[in-house]
C-alpha positions in Angstrom: 0.0 0.0 0.0 2.9 2.4 0.9 4.6 1.5 -2.4 1.4 2.3 -4.4 1.0 5.6 -2.5 4.6 6.6 -3.2 4.2 5.6 -6.9 0.9 7.6 -7.3 2.5 10.6 -5.6 5.5 10.3 -8.0 3.3 10.1 -11.0 1.1 13.0 -9.9 4.2 15.2 -9.4 5.6 14.2 -12.8 2.2 15.1 -14.4 2.2 18.4 -12.6 5.6 19.4 -13.9 4.8 18.2 -17.4 1.6 20.3 -17.5 3.5 23.3 -16.1 6.2 23.1 -18.7 3.7 22.7 -21.6 1.6 25.6 -20.5 4.6 27.8 -20.3 5.3 27.5 -24.0 4.3 30.3 -26.3 3.2 29.5 -29.9 2.6 31.8 -32.8 1.8 31.5 -36.5 2.3 33.4 -39.7 1.6 32.9 -43.4 4.9 33.0 -45.3 3.2 32.9 -48.7 1.3 36.0 -47.9 4.5 37.7 -46.7 6.3 36.7 -50.0 3.5 38.1 -52.2 3.8 41.5 -50.5 7.5 41.8 -50.8 8.8 43.9 -53.7 11.7 41.5 -54.2 9.3 38.8 -55.1 7.7 40.7 -57.9 11.1 41.5 -59.2 12.2 37.9 -59.1 8.9 36.8 -60.7 9.5 39.3 -63.6 13.1 38.0 -64.1 11.8 34.4 -64.1 9.1 35.2 -66.6 11.6 36.9 -68.9 13.9 33.9 -68.8 11.0 31.5 -69.4 9.8 33.6 -72.4 13.3 33.7 -73.8 13.8 30.0 -73.5 10.3 29.2 -74.9 11.0 31.4 -78.0 14.3 29.6 -78.6 12.6 26.1 -78.2 9.7 27.2 -80.5 12.1 28.4 -83.2 13.9 25.0 -83.0 10.5 23.2 -83.1 9.4 25.2 -86.2 12.6 24.3 -88.0 12.3 20.7 -87.0 8.7 20.5 -88.2 9.7 22.0 -91.5 12.4 19.3 -91.8 9.8 16.6 -91.1 7.4 18.1 -93.6 10.2 18.2 -96.2 11.1 14.6 -95.5 7.5 13.5 -95.9 7.1 15.3 -99.2 10.3 14.0 -100.6 9.5 10.5 -99.4 6.0 10.6 -100.9 7.3 11.9 -104.2 9.9 9.1 -104.5 12.8 11.5 -104.6 14.7 9.7 -101.9 16.4 6.4 -101.9 15.9 4.0 -99.0 19.4 4.8 -97.8 18.7 8.6 -97.9 15.4 8.0 -96.1 17.3 6.1 -93.3 19.9 8.9 -93.0 17.2 11.6 -92.8 15.2 9.6 -90.3 18.3 9.2 -88.1 19.0 13.0 -88.4 15.3 13.8 -87.5 15.5 11.5 -84.5 18.6 13.2 -83.4 17.0 16.6 -83.8 13.9 15.4 -81.8 16.2 14.2 -79.0 18.0 17.6 -79.1 14.6 19.3 -78.7 13.7 17.2 -75.8 17.0 17.8 -74.1 16.6 21.5 -74.8 13.2 21.5 -73.1 14.6 19.7 -70.1 17.6 22.0 -69.9 15.2 25.0 -70.0 13.3 23.6 -67.0 16.5 23.1 -65.1 17.7 26.6 -65.9 14.4 28.1 -64.7 14.5 26.1 -61.5 18.1 27.1 -60.8 17.3 30.8 -61.5 14.2 30.5 -59.2 16.4 29.1 -56.4 19.0 31.8 -57.0 16.5 34.6 -56.9 14.3 33.3 -54.1 17.0 32.0 -51.7 17.9 35.5 -50.4 14.2 36.5 -50.1 13.4 33.3 -48.2 16.4 33.9 -45.9 15.3 37.4 -45.3 11.8 36.2 -44.3 13.3 33.4 -42.1 15.6 35.9 -40.3 12.6 38.3 -39.6 10.6 35.3 -38.2 13.5 34.3 -36.1 13.9 37.8 -34.7 10.2 38.2 -34.0 10.2 34.8 -32.3 13.2 35.7 -30.1 12.0 39.2 -29.3 8.5 38.2 -28.3 9.3 35.0 -26.4 7.8 32.5 -28.9 8.9 28.9 -28.6 7.4 27.9 -31.9 6.1 29.8 -34.8 4.1 27.8 -37.3 3.7 28.5 -41.0 0.0 28.2 -42.1 1.0 28.4 -45.7 2.7 25.0 -45.5 -0.2 22.5 -45.7 -2.4 24.7 -43.4 -1.6 22.5 -40.5 -3.1 24.7 -37.9 -6.8 23.9 -37.4 -7.4 26.6 -34.8 -5.4 29.6 -33.6 -6.2 32.7 -31.6 -5.8 35.9 -33.8 -3.5 37.3 -31.1 -0.9 34.6 -31.9 -0.7 35.7 -35.6 2.8 37.2 -35.9 2.5 38.1 -39.6 2.3 41.9 -38.9 5.3 41.7 -36.6 7.3 39.9 -39.3 6.1 42.5 -41.9 7.4 45.2 -39.7 10.8 43.5 -39.5 11.0 43.2 -43.3 
């Protein structure tokens, strides 16, 4: 009986300290996507990305137009009987190589755009993270959640929204 009483007292004390430490934590939340949209650096980065994308798209479309003309020429010459079977095989191999080159060009363009996006957005995201860190430290927050990432917060008191404080830091 004494062992059970000591054990229950120990558990009650442990639960009391766990509850006290959890209730002492301070949580906040922000919407990083909303912060990014409002930053002038973001619109500048978006404009640069759009310009790069349009440039690469024009280049690829010009190459596609030339390729389609080559294919059309091959079809016309093949249908008219102007080409020998050996010439047809050579042209087909050349067209396949051009098609692969077009596919590679398209993939390279996607990689270039992603690299440029990373290059442009990295300092912006670092700036936002630094502001969030400073707000958290200055206001005693233990954790600040980002509601833009999967909207994981199902309920939050409006007073815990630190977005305006982060905007002020930015």
